[in-house]
N, C-alpha and C positions, 0 to 999 in steps of 0.2 A: 277731647274733651266735650261738645258738643254733644256724644250719644248723651255723658255718665248726667248732663247737664237736662236732657231731655228726658231720659229712666224716672233723674232725682223727680220729674213735673209726675212723671206717671204714677210713677211714686205716690205722692204726695198726693197724684189724684182716684188711688185707690185708698188708704186711710180717708181720705175725706168724705168718698160715699160711705168708708164706713161709721164713720161717724156718725156722719149726714142721717142715714137709713139708721140706725139706733136713736139718735135726736127723734125721726119721724116715727117711728114701732112708738117708745115713750107715749108724747107726745097723743097718738091714739090708744093710750091706756094700753097696752098690750102686754105692758113689761114695768115689773118694780126700775124707778130711778136710781142710778148708783153715783149718790152726789151728797154733798151734805144737803144740811134743810132749813139750818138754820148760819143765820152771821153773815157776813158782806157775800159769801161763798154760798150760792142756794138758787141750786138750778134750778128747785122744782120750783121755785117764785116768777125764773125770770121765761119759766116751757109754761107757766099759767097766765101769765101777762097777758095784756095784749095784745102785745107784741109779739106772743109768739105763735101767729097765727099771718099769715099774708092778707095786713086789709081788710081785717073781722070774719075770713072766709074761714069755713073747717081746711084748708092747708093750709099743712105748718111750716111758720118756713122755712125748721131743716126741714122738706120738700125742695124747696128753692138751691139751697147746696149743695145735694144731692143732683141737679139738672148743672149747680155752676161744674161743678168735679170733674162728672158727667165730661162738658164738654173740652173741660178743662185736658184731660189725661186722651184724647179725642184726638186734640188736633197737636199734643203730641209726640201721641202715635204718627197722626202725619206727616210733622217734619219729621217724621226719623225715616221717613219713605222718601219721601219731596222736601227740594231747594227751595218751594216758592219763596219767593220774597210775598205775594200776597198774604200767608200763612204766618207767619213768621210777624207780618205786623198787624192784622187779624189773629193770634197767638198773646201780643201786648197789648192791643187794647182788648180784650178778655181778661188780662190779668189787671188792667187799671183798673176796670171797672170792676173785680172783686173786693181789689185793695177800698173801692169807694163803699165797696156795701159792708163790708170790715169796719168799717171806723166809723157807718149810720147806726149800727147794732151796736159796736163799742160806747156809741153815742147812750144809749138806750138802756143797754143795761144798767150804765155808773149813774150815767144825770137822773133817767126815767122810771127804771122799775128796785133802782140801787140794789142790787144785786149781782152780781158773775155768775153765769155758768163755768165753772169748769169745760163742763163737754163745746159748748161752744169758744171758746178759746183756744182749745187746742183743733177744732176746723177754721177760726179766724188765723192763731201762728202757721194750719197748711194754703192757704189761701196767700201766703207773706211770702211761704217758703216758694206760692209757685210762680209770682211776680220776681223775688229776689231771682231767680233762676230764667227767669225767662231773660231781665235786664242782663245777669251774668253773660248770656248768650248773644243779648245781641252786642252789648258793648265790647267783644271778645271778634266783633266782627262773626265769630260764627256762623251765623240768621242769616245771608245773605250766598246766593247766589253766585258762583264764579263769574266775572267777568268773560263778559267778549269779547272774541278776536276779530 
């Protein structure tokens, strides 16, 4: 079960990097956005809003997604090779940080921008999947190192 859950996290990380990279490329205007551009589902409105960049900089918010998913995948891959309790705690904290970011970004989409980006929602769902896999791993006790005798 431990291996399957960690591989799920690695898979979610790869998918999340793909979604985040796509959004980063679109943000840089290097390709056309594949998403609705009218009504409640309006990726263009979300990405071009003031919240589409980190603190008003040129860095797209989606670039932070690339970083988050890369670290998440690296932590899961490291746990496939090690029973370190420190890795388990770090992965859990990283997942909780990701969930907090997702909750903030969903609030921004709905309340501040008034539109939802399907691509962003896919990335948010992958963050949630990652955290749920890690929580399942920890609740099953699979993340703990065996007791020493």
